[in-house]
C-alpha positions in Angstrom: -41.1 157.8 29.3 -43.5 157.0 26.4 -47.1 156.2 27.0 -47.7 152.6 28.0 -50.4 150.6 26.3 -52.0 147.4 27.4 -50.7 144.4 25.5 -52.7 143.2 22.5 -53.8 139.6 22.7 -54.9 138.3 19.3 -56.9 135.1 18.8 -56.2 132.8 15.9 -59.0 134.2 13.8 -57.9 137.8 14.3 -54.2 137.1 13.6 -55.1 135.2 10.4 -57.4 138.0 9.2 -54.7 140.7 9.9 -52.1 138.7 8.2 -54.3 138.3 5.2 -55.1 142.1 5.1 -51.4 142.9 5.4 -50.3 140.6 2.6 -53.0 140.7 0.0 -52.3 142.9 -3.0 -55.9 143.8 -3.4 -56.2 145.2 0.0 -56.3 149.0 0.2 -52.8 150.2 1.3 -54.2 152.2 4.3 -55.9 149.1 5.7 -52.9 147.0 5.0 -50.7 149.4 6.9 -53.1 149.3 9.9 -53.0 145.5 9.9 -49.1 145.6 10.0 -49.3 148.1 12.9 -51.5 145.8 15.0 -49.5 142.7 14.1 -46.2 144.4 15.2 -47.7 145.7 18.4 -49.2 142.3 19.2 -45.7 140.9 18.9 -44.5 143.2 21.6 -42.8 146.0 19.5 -42.8 149.5 21.0 -44.8 152.1 19.2 -41.8 154.3 18.3 -40.0 151.2 16.8 -43.1 150.3 14.8 -43.4 153.9 13.6 -39.8 154.1 12.5 -39.9 150.8 10.7 -43.1 151.6 8.8 -42.1 155.3 8.2 -45.1 156.8 9.9 -45.8 159.1 12.9 -45.9 157.5 16.4 -49.3 159.1 17.0 -50.6 157.1 14.1 -49.5 153.9 15.7 -51.2 154.8 19.0 -54.4 155.8 17.2 -54.9 152.5 15.5 -53.8 150.5 18.5 -56.5 152.2 20.6 -59.1 151.8 17.8 -58.3 148.0 17.6 -58.3 147.6 21.4 -61.8 149.2 21.5 -63.4 147.8 18.4 -61.1 144.9 17.3 -61.1 144.3 13.5 -64.0 146.7 12.8 -62.0 149.5 14.4 -59.5 149.4 11.5 -62.1 150.2 8.9 -62.8 153.7 7.7 -65.8 155.3 9.2 -68.5 157.1 7.2 -67.1 160.3 5.7 -68.7 163.7 6.0 -70.3 165.3 3.0 -73.7 166.0 1.5 -75.8 162.9 1.4 -77.0 161.5 -1.9 -80.3 163.0 -2.9 -81.1 160.9 -6.1 -82.8 157.6 -5.4 -81.7 154.4 -7.0 -85.0 154.2 -8.9 -84.4 157.5 -10.7 -80.8 156.4 -11.6 -82.2 153.1 -12.9 -84.9 155.0 -14.9 -82.1 157.1 -16.6 -80.1 154.0 -17.5 -83.2 152.1 -18.8 -84.3 155.1 -20.9 -80.8 155.6 -22.3 -80.5 151.9 -23.3 -84.0 151.2 -24.5 -85.4 154.4 -26.0 -84.6 157.2 -28.3 -85.7 160.9 -28.1 -88.3 162.0 -30.6 -86.9 163.2 -34.0 -83.4 162.6 -32.8 -80.8 159.8 -33.4 -79.6 159.5 -29.8 -79.9 161.0 -26.4 -77.7 163.9 -25.4 -77.0 164.9 -21.8 -79.2 168.0 -22.2 -82.2 166.1 -23.7 -81.9 163.4 -21.1 -81.8 166.0 -18.3 -85.0 167.6 -19.7 -86.8 164.3 -19.9 -85.7 163.0 -16.5 -85.9 166.3 -14.6 -82.2 166.0 -13.5 -79.3 168.3 -13.9 -77.1 167.9 -17.0 -74.1 167.3 -14.7 -76.0 164.5 -12.9 -76.9 162.7 -16.1 -73.2 162.9 -17.2 -72.1 161.4 -13.9 -74.6 158.6 -14.2 -73.5 157.8 -17.8 -69.9 158.0 -16.8 -70.4 155.7 -13.8 -72.1 153.0 -16.0 -69.9 153.5 -19.1 -72.7 154.8 -21.3 -71.9 156.9 -24.4 -75.0 157.4 -26.5 -73.2 159.6 -29.0 -70.8 156.9 -30.1 -71.6 154.4 -32.9 -69.6 151.4 -34.1 -70.3 149.3 -37.2 -69.8 145.6 -37.9 -70.2 143.4 -41.0 -71.3 139.8 -41.3 -69.9 137.8 -44.1 -72.1 135.5 -46.2 -69.1 133.6 -47.6 -69.5 129.9 -46.7 -65.7 129.6 -46.7 -65.2 132.6 -44.5 -63.9 130.7 -41.5 -61.4 128.8 -43.5 -60.2 131.9 -45.2 -59.8 133.7 -41.9 -57.7 130.8 -40.6 -55.5 131.0 -43.6 -54.9 134.7 -43.3 -54.4 134.6 -39.5 -52.1 131.6 -39.9 -49.9 133.5 -42.3 -49.7 136.5 -40.0 -49.0 134.5 -36.8 -46.8 131.7 -38.2 -45.4 132.6 -41.7 -43.7 129.8 -43.6 -39.9 129.6 -43.6 -38.1 131.2 -46.5 -41.2 133.3 -47.3 -42.4 136.8 -46.9 -46.0 137.8 -46.1 -47.2 141.1 -47.5 -50.5 142.9 -46.7 -51.4 144.9 -49.8 -53.9 147.7 -50.1 -54.6 151.0 -51.9 -55.7 154.5 -50.9 -57.1 156.4 -53.8 -58.2 160.0 -54.3 -55.4 161.4 -52.0 -55.4 165.2 -52.5 -52.0 166.6 -53.5 -52.1 170.0 -51.7 -49.4 172.6 -51.5 -49.7 175.4 -49.0 -49.5 179.0 -50.2 -46.9 179.9 -47.5 -44.1 177.9 -45.9 -45.0 176.0 -42.8 -43.8 177.4 -39.5 -42.1 174.7 -37.3 -43.2 173.8 -33.9 -41.7 175.7 -31.0 -41.9 175.3 -27.2 -45.4 176.2 -26.2 -46.5 176.6 -29.8 -47.9 174.1 -32.3 -46.8 173.8 -35.9 -48.6 176.3 -38.1 -49.5 176.4 -41.7 -51.6 178.7 -43.9 -55.3 178.0 -44.3 -55.2 178.4 -48.1 -53.5 176.0 -50.5 -53.0 175.1 -54.1 -54.5 171.8 -55.4 -52.4 169.7 -57.7 -55.0 167.0 -58.4 -55.1 163.6 -56.7 -52.9 160.6 -56.4 -53.3 156.9 -55.5 -51.0 155.2 -53.0 -50.3 151.5 -53.4 -48.6 149.9 -50.4 -47.4 146.5 -49.2 -46.7 146.0 -45.5 -44.2 143.3 -44.5 -45.9 141.8 -41.5 -42.7 140.5 -39.9 -40.5 143.6 -40.1 -42.9 146.5 -40.5 -41.2 147.6 -43.8 -43.5 149.2 -46.3 -43.2 149.0 -50.1 -45.1 152.0 -51.5 -45.6 153.7 -54.8 -47.9 156.5 -56.0 -49.7 156.5 -59.3 -51.9 159.0 -61.0 -54.8 156.5 -61.5 -56.2 153.5 -59.7 -56.7 150.8 -62.3 -55.6 147.2 -62.9 -52.7 148.6 -65.0 -51.3 150.6 -62.1 -51.8 147.6 -59.8 -49.9 145.4 -62.2 -47.0 148.0 -62.2 -47.1 147.9 -58.4 -46.8 144.1 -58.4 -43.6 144.6 -60.5 -42.4 146.9 -57.8 -43.0 144.2 -55.2 -41.2 141.6 -57.3 -38.2 143.8 -57.7 -38.0 144.6 -53.9 -38.3 141.0 -52.7 -35.3 138.6 -52.7 -35.6 136.0 -55.4 -35.1 133.1 -53.0 -38.2 133.9 -50.9 -41.8 132.8 -51.6 -44.3 135.7 -51.6 -47.7 135.5 -49.9 -50.0 138.5 -50.7 -53.0 139.2 -48.6 -55.4 141.6 -50.3 -59.1 142.4 -50.5 -61.7 141.7 -53.2 -61.3 145.0 -55.0 -62.2 144.7 -58.7 -58.7 145.7 -60.0 -57.3 142.7 -58.1 -59.4 140.2 -60.1 -59.0 141.2 -63.7 -57.5 138.7 -66.2 -54.4 140.9 -66.4 -53.7 140.5 -62.7 -54.7 136.8 -62.6 -52.4 136.0 -65.5 -49.5 137.9 -63.9 -50.0 136.0 -60.6 -50.2 132.6 -62.3 -47.1 133.4 -64.3 
C-alpha cells in the first residue's frame, strides 16, 4: 500500500493562484509543474497517477504535496540557495556604473576593465561582471550624422516609399561604387578548407593595381548588376549607366537611388539621365 496523505482543501484564492501559475507562459516551468501537482492532488488523484501523467518521480509529488500542506502557496517557492554571500555593496556597484558613464580616465579615451579595477579597488573580473550585467561596453563607439538639408524628411519618404512600395511596371535600383579595391594575387595556390582546418593562403602576394566596382542592387529580387572599371570618374559612371540600361527590360521604368557623389552630378550624367 502506498503512503496515504491527508486530502488537500483549496480555497478559491489558492485555486485561482495555482491555476494562474500552471497556465501562464511567463511562469518558471518548475513552479508551473508544482502548481499542476497540487491541483491534481487537490482533485483527488493519487500520487503515482499524477507522477505518471506529468512524467516525474512519485517522491517529487509527495515532496511538494507536503510542502504545500505545511506552508501553502509559499511552500512552492524556491528557498534561498547555498553559496558565498555577495560581498560588494550596492553603493560600490553604483559608483562603478556612474564613473563608467560620466567620467573618463586621465590621458585615455575610455575606461578599460583594468583601469576601472585600479580606480575602484575591485577585481578585473568583478568590473567585467558589473559591466556585463548592466550592458556597458566602454570600448565600443558608434557614429551618427545629422542632415542640414531642409528637404531631408521629404527625400527620406521618397526613398523609403520606393523601397517599400515600388510602382508597378518599374524597377528600383540602389546604385553605389566601391573604389580603390586592391587586385591581389597570392604567390601560391590557396589550400581549400578541410574538416577541422580552415582555408589557407600564403601571406605574400603580387599587387596588380586597383579597380573600382560599380554596382546596382535590385531591391525587389536581390539581383546585382555589377561592373569593374580601372578608374572612378563620371566617364566610367556613364558607361555603367549604359550597362544598367542594357540589363533592364525596355518596358520597365527605372528608379535609381544614389548618393551625392560628385561624379553623379556632372553635366555628362545629368544630360544622360534627362535624355
